[in-house]
Phi, psi and omega in degrees: 000130184278141180299321187296330181275338188272328193293330176297343182284346189239048180306128176098346186256158181282164176301321188292327179290321173302315177294320179297325174300313181296318184301319187284003179100030177286345178252023177286138177298141181273153181307142183294133176237126189249145175282120183254132176246169184305107175083359188226186181204145178279355175275104184291340172291346181249011180307140177285155179299318171277110181273005176061055179309115181289324179293335176290320179295325178280328189234349185055044188287337179296334180256024182220139181266003180277350178259153172243152187241152175215122184240131180230169179246125179275187184298132175084351183266125180271349180227153178309130175233004184233125180239131176241131183259121180244158178221143169271123183237167181074167183236151170059232184289341185267003178291126180212159179259123187228146171286127178251338183208145170221137179224148183222145168270094185284335182255011171055057170241007175093002182241127179291137186230000183214133185217131176229134180250159190231157172266183189288352175269004184080009186272141171305133177245306184215151173217146174231146184219142169262091194275347176244015171055040177271354186094006185227134175294132181233000183223128182234121181234141177243148181238154179235122180052035178081003183247143183302127184234318179217149176216136181237144183224146179246108182259347183251012178060032174256016175066021179231134180292147173228001169233131178239125178235144185237132182243148168233124181054040175085355185240143184294136175243327177210144175229137168244148182219139175255099187283328184257013172048050166262007183088000184233133179296146177227000180223125180243128183233125183252129184239141183237120185052032178092355185246138181295123174267315182205159186224132178246138184236123172271114185261348179258346183080022178251016176065022176239144183281124181267339186205134170251128179256125185239152177266102185296322184293323175293318178305318182294311176305318178292321177298314180297324176293320182288327173296311181297326178293317184296318177297321173299319179292316174301320176294322178291329181290315174303308183299326183285325179289327172301308174307316190293315180301317184283330175277352182232101182309318177303315175296328179288332187261353182307130176090353182282145184289144177290151180302136182086347180280141177288146182276108176300334185271359185290133175300139177290150183289141185287146176256142184286143179259144178292000000 
Protein backbone atom coordinates (compact mmCIF):
# COMPACT_ATOMS: atom_id res chain seq x y z
CA UNK A 1 0.00 0.00 0.00
CA UNK A 2 1.40 3.37 -1.01
CA UNK A 3 1.79 5.91 1.78
CA UNK A 4 0.45 8.73 -0.40
CA UNK A 5 -2.87 6.91 -0.71
CA UNK A 6 -2.99 5.80 2.92
CA UNK A 7 -2.41 9.12 4.62
CA UNK A 8 -5.84 10.62 3.86
CA UNK A 9 -7.37 7.71 5.77
CA UNK A 10 -5.73 8.90 8.97
CA UNK A 11 -6.84 12.51 9.22
CA UNK A 12 -5.72 14.05 12.55
CA UNK A 13 -2.90 11.48 13.07
CA UNK A 14 0.78 12.17 12.66
CA UNK A 15 2.75 10.48 9.90
CA UNK A 16 4.52 8.41 12.56
CA UNK A 17 1.20 7.21 13.98
CA UNK A 18 0.01 6.25 10.54
CA UNK A 19 3.17 4.29 9.82
CA UNK A 20 2.84 2.55 13.19
CA UNK A 21 -0.74 1.55 12.30
CA UNK A 22 0.39 0.06 9.01
CA UNK A 23 3.26 -1.76 10.64
CA UNK A 24 0.84 -3.39 13.06
CA UNK A 25 -1.08 -4.98 10.21
CA UNK A 26 -3.56 -2.29 9.24
CA UNK A 27 -3.18 -3.29 5.59
CA UNK A 28 -3.89 -6.98 6.10
CA UNK A 29 -6.82 -8.27 4.01
CA UNK A 30 -10.02 -8.63 5.94
CA UNK A 31 -11.97 -11.93 5.95
CA UNK A 32 -14.37 -12.29 3.02
CA UNK A 33 -17.94 -11.33 3.73
CA UNK A 34 -20.41 -12.44 1.09
CA UNK A 35 -23.83 -11.05 0.41
CA UNK A 36 -26.04 -14.02 1.12
CA UNK A 37 -29.45 -14.69 -0.37
CA UNK A 38 -31.51 -17.81 0.38
CA UNK A 39 -29.03 -20.60 -0.24
CA UNK A 40 -26.73 -18.48 -2.38
CA UNK A 41 -24.03 -15.83 -2.33
CA UNK A 42 -22.86 -12.99 -4.55
CA UNK A 43 -19.27 -14.15 -4.03
CA UNK A 44 -18.84 -16.49 -6.98
CA UNK A 45 -15.89 -18.21 -5.34
CA UNK A 46 -18.28 -19.33 -2.58
CA UNK A 47 -21.15 -20.55 -4.75
CA UNK A 48 -22.77 -23.63 -3.17
CA UNK A 49 -22.28 -27.05 -4.73
CA UNK A 50 -26.06 -27.53 -4.93
CA UNK A 51 -27.54 -24.84 -7.18
CA UNK A 52 -31.16 -25.94 -6.48
CA UNK A 53 -31.69 -27.09 -10.06
CA UNK A 54 -35.23 -26.29 -11.22
CA UNK A 55 -34.75 -28.57 -14.23
CA UNK A 56 -34.01 -31.44 -11.85
CA UNK A 57 -37.31 -30.80 -10.08
CA UNK A 58 -39.06 -31.04 -13.45
CA UNK A 59 -37.10 -33.92 -15.03
CA UNK A 60 -35.07 -35.55 -12.24
CA UNK A 61 -32.07 -35.47 -14.57
CA UNK A 62 -29.58 -36.07 -11.75
CA UNK A 63 -30.85 -39.64 -11.37
CA UNK A 64 -31.19 -40.49 -15.06
CA UNK A 65 -28.70 -41.43 -17.77
CA UNK A 66 -30.91 -40.40 -20.69
CA UNK A 67 -29.99 -36.72 -20.37
CA UNK A 68 -26.87 -34.81 -21.44
CA UNK A 69 -25.76 -31.53 -19.91
CA UNK A 70 -24.20 -28.38 -21.29
CA UNK A 71 -23.16 -25.58 -18.95
CA UNK A 72 -22.03 -22.12 -20.03
CA UNK A 73 -21.18 -18.80 -18.42
CA UNK A 74 -23.30 -15.79 -19.22
CA UNK A 75 -22.32 -12.10 -18.99
CA UNK A 76 -20.64 -11.31 -15.67
CA UNK A 77 -20.40 -14.95 -14.62
CA UNK A 78 -16.97 -16.34 -13.75
CA UNK A 79 -18.46 -19.80 -13.32
CA UNK A 80 -21.21 -21.49 -15.37
CA UNK A 81 -24.64 -20.07 -14.57
CA UNK A 82 -26.60 -21.44 -17.55
CA UNK A 83 -27.47 -25.11 -17.88
CA UNK A 84 -29.15 -26.88 -20.81
CA UNK A 85 -30.49 -30.42 -20.54
CA UNK A 86 -30.57 -32.48 -23.76
CA UNK A 87 -32.21 -35.76 -24.66
CA UNK A 88 -31.92 -37.95 -27.77
CA UNK A 89 -35.20 -38.93 -29.41
CA UNK A 90 -36.16 -40.87 -32.52
CA UNK A 91 -34.52 -43.76 -34.35
CA UNK A 92 -32.32 -44.04 -37.42
CA UNK A 93 -32.50 -41.02 -39.71
CA UNK A 94 -35.08 -39.45 -37.39
CA UNK A 95 -32.73 -39.53 -34.42
CA UNK A 96 -31.96 -36.08 -33.02
CA UNK A 97 -30.56 -34.38 -29.95
CA UNK A 98 -33.00 -31.80 -28.52
CA UNK A 99 -32.94 -29.42 -25.57
CA UNK A 100 -35.71 -30.27 -23.10
CA UNK A 101 -34.90 -27.85 -20.28
CA UNK A 102 -32.88 -24.69 -19.76
CA UNK A 103 -32.22 -23.01 -16.43
CA UNK A 104 -30.37 -19.84 -15.48
CA UNK A 105 -28.97 -18.19 -12.38
CA UNK A 106 -29.93 -14.66 -13.41
CA UNK A 107 -28.68 -12.75 -10.36
CA UNK A 108 -25.39 -14.67 -10.04
CA UNK A 109 -25.82 -15.96 -6.49
CA UNK A 110 -25.16 -19.61 -7.34
CA UNK A 111 -28.84 -20.64 -7.27
CA UNK A 112 -30.93 -21.30 -10.37
CA UNK A 113 -33.95 -18.98 -10.44
CA UNK A 114 -35.44 -19.36 -13.93
CA UNK A 115 -36.33 -22.54 -15.82
CA UNK A 116 -38.02 -23.27 -19.16
CA UNK A 117 -38.99 -26.65 -20.61
CA UNK A 118 -39.43 -27.47 -24.31
CA UNK A 119 -41.39 -29.99 -26.36
CA UNK A 120 -39.94 -32.33 -28.99
CA UNK A 121 -40.26 -29.58 -31.63
CA UNK A 122 -38.02 -27.28 -29.61
CA UNK A 123 -40.95 -24.99 -28.75
CA UNK A 124 -41.27 -23.46 -25.28
CA UNK A 125 -43.76 -25.39 -23.14
CA UNK A 126 -43.55 -24.22 -19.51
CA UNK A 127 -41.54 -21.73 -17.45
CA UNK A 128 -41.02 -21.12 -13.74
CA UNK A 129 -39.26 -18.12 -12.21
CA UNK A 130 -38.20 -16.94 -8.76
CA UNK A 131 -38.49 -13.26 -9.64
CA UNK A 132 -37.60 -11.84 -6.21
CA UNK A 133 -34.79 -14.34 -5.45
CA UNK A 134 -36.26 -15.50 -2.15
CA UNK A 135 -35.74 -19.16 -3.00
CA UNK A 136 -39.38 -19.81 -3.97
CA UNK A 137 -40.91 -19.88 -7.45
CA UNK A 138 -43.51 -17.10 -7.80
CA UNK A 139 -44.19 -17.04 -11.54
CA UNK A 140 -45.60 -19.86 -13.69
CA UNK A 141 -45.94 -19.46 -17.47
CA UNK A 142 -47.52 -21.78 -20.04
CA UNK A 143 -47.02 -21.71 -23.80
CA UNK A 144 -49.16 -23.07 -26.64
CA UNK A 145 -47.32 -23.91 -29.85
CA UNK A 146 -44.36 -22.03 -28.43
CA UNK A 147 -46.31 -18.82 -27.88
CA UNK A 148 -47.06 -17.19 -24.55
CA UNK A 149 -50.58 -18.21 -23.47
CA UNK A 150 -50.99 -17.99 -19.67
CA UNK A 151 -49.11 -16.53 -16.73
CA UNK A 152 -49.73 -16.87 -13.01
CA UNK A 153 -48.08 -14.79 -10.30
CA UNK A 154 -47.75 -15.12 -6.52
CA UNK A 155 -47.48 -11.59 -5.11
CA UNK A 156 -47.87 -12.31 -1.37
CA UNK A 157 -45.29 -15.13 -1.08
CA UNK A 158 -47.74 -17.86 -0.03
CA UNK A 159 -46.71 -20.09 -2.97
CA UNK A 160 -50.17 -19.75 -4.53
CA UNK A 161 -51.05 -17.63 -7.57
CA UNK A 162 -53.17 -14.56 -6.98
CA UNK A 163 -52.86 -12.99 -10.45
CA UNK A 164 -53.90 -14.86 -13.59
CA UNK A 165 -53.11 -13.50 -17.07
CA UNK A 166 -54.31 -14.70 -20.46
CA UNK A 167 -52.50 -13.75 -23.67
CA UNK A 168 -53.58 -13.71 -27.32
CA UNK A 169 -50.92 -13.51 -30.01
CA UNK A 170 -48.37 -12.57 -27.37
CA UNK A 171 -50.40 -9.65 -25.96
CA UNK A 172 -52.28 -9.68 -22.67
CA UNK A 173 -56.06 -9.85 -23.21
CA UNK A 174 -57.46 -10.64 -19.72
CA UNK A 175 -56.26 -10.50 -16.13
CA UNK A 176 -57.90 -11.79 -12.95
CA UNK A 177 -56.69 -10.61 -9.54
CA UNK A 178 -57.26 -11.87 -6.01
CA UNK A 179 -56.77 -8.73 -3.93
CA UNK A 180 -57.64 -10.17 -0.53
CA UNK A 181 -55.74 -13.44 -1.12
CA UNK A 182 -58.66 -15.76 -0.37
CA UNK A 183 -57.97 -17.84 -3.46
CA UNK A 184 -60.82 -16.31 -5.48
CA UNK A 185 -60.56 -13.52 -8.08
CA UNK A 186 -62.30 -10.26 -7.26
CA UNK A 187 -61.07 -8.06 -10.12
CA UNK A 188 -61.40 -8.82 -13.83
CA UNK A 189 -59.54 -6.71 -16.39
CA UNK A 190 -60.26 -6.74 -20.14
CA UNK A 191 -57.60 -5.46 -22.54
CA UNK A 192 -57.81 -4.40 -26.18
CA UNK A 193 -54.55 -4.30 -28.12
CA UNK A 194 -52.67 -4.40 -24.82
CA UNK A 195 -54.58 -1.47 -23.30
CA UNK A 196 -57.01 -1.77 -20.39
CA UNK A 197 -60.54 -1.25 -21.73
CA UNK A 198 -62.71 -2.08 -18.72
CA UNK A 199 -62.41 -3.52 -15.24
CA UNK A 200 -65.02 -5.46 -13.29
CA UNK A 201 -64.96 -5.44 -9.49
CA UNK A 202 -66.54 -7.90 -7.04
CA UNK A 203 -67.27 -5.87 -3.91
CA UNK A 204 -69.19 -8.54 -2.00
CA UNK A 205 -66.95 -11.59 -2.32
CA UNK A 206 -69.42 -13.76 -4.24
CA UNK A 207 -67.26 -13.91 -7.40
CA UNK A 208 -69.78 -11.82 -9.31
CA UNK A 209 -69.03 -8.45 -10.82
CA UNK A 210 -70.80 -5.64 -8.96
CA UNK A 211 -69.30 -2.72 -10.88
CA UNK A 212 -67.70 -2.11 -14.26
CA UNK A 213 -65.20 0.70 -14.67
CA UNK A 214 -64.57 1.65 -18.29
CA UNK A 215 -62.06 3.71 -20.20
CA UNK A 216 -64.39 6.22 -21.91
CA UNK A 217 -61.61 7.69 -24.02
CA UNK A 218 -60.70 4.27 -25.37
CA UNK A 219 -64.38 3.53 -26.05
CA UNK A 220 -64.71 6.76 -28.04
CA UNK A 221 -61.61 5.90 -30.03
CA UNK A 222 -62.99 2.43 -30.77
CA UNK A 223 -66.33 3.84 -31.90
CA UNK A 224 -64.54 6.35 -34.15
CA UNK A 225 -62.42 3.56 -35.66
CA UNK A 226 -65.51 1.39 -36.24
CA UNK A 227 -67.35 4.30 -37.92
CA UNK A 228 -64.32 4.99 -40.10
CA UNK A 229 -64.22 1.33 -41.09
CA UNK A 230 -67.94 1.37 -41.98
CA UNK A 231 -67.51 4.54 -44.04
CA UNK A 232 -64.62 2.95 -45.92
CA UNK A 233 -66.69 -0.17 -46.64
CA UNK A 234 -69.62 1.92 -47.90
CA UNK A 235 -67.30 3.93 -50.15
CA UNK A 236 -65.77 0.73 -51.53
CA UNK A 237 -69.22 -0.70 -52.29
CA UNK A 238 -70.28 2.51 -54.05
CA UNK A 239 -67.09 2.55 -56.14
CA UNK A 240 -67.58 -1.12 -57.04
CA UNK A 241 -71.17 -0.49 -58.18
CA UNK A 242 -70.09 2.47 -60.34
CA UNK A 243 -67.32 0.42 -61.94
CA UNK A 244 -69.77 -2.36 -62.75
CA UNK A 245 -72.12 0.07 -64.51
CA UNK A 246 -69.30 1.59 -66.56
CA UNK A 247 -67.94 -1.82 -67.60
CA UNK A 248 -71.37 -3.32 -68.51
CA UNK A 249 -73.03 -1.57 -71.52
CA UNK A 250 -76.25 -3.48 -70.99
CA UNK A 251 -76.45 -2.13 -67.44
CA UNK A 252 -75.63 1.37 -68.67
CA UNK A 253 -78.38 1.26 -71.30
CA UNK A 254 -80.96 -0.30 -69.01
CA UNK A 255 -84.14 1.74 -69.07
CA UNK A 256 -83.17 3.77 -72.20
CA UNK A 257 -85.96 4.10 -74.89
CA UNK A 258 -85.65 1.80 -77.92
CA UNK A 259 -84.88 3.26 -81.33
CA UNK A 260 -88.02 4.32 -83.22
CA UNK A 261 -90.19 4.23 -80.18
CA UNK A 262 -92.45 7.20 -79.58
CA UNK A 263 -91.59 9.35 -76.63
CA UNK A 264 -94.61 9.24 -74.39
CA UNK A 265 -93.49 12.38 -72.70
CA UNK A 266 -93.21 14.36 -75.96
CA UNK A 267 -95.62 17.29 -76.08
CA UNK A 268 -98.70 16.85 -78.33
CA UNK A 269 -99.03 19.14 -81.42
CA UNK A 270 -101.03 22.23 -80.86
CA UNK A 271 -104.48 22.37 -82.47
CA UNK A 272 -105.57 25.55 -84.21
CA UNK A 273 -108.41 27.44 -82.73
CA UNK A 274 -111.17 28.87 -84.84
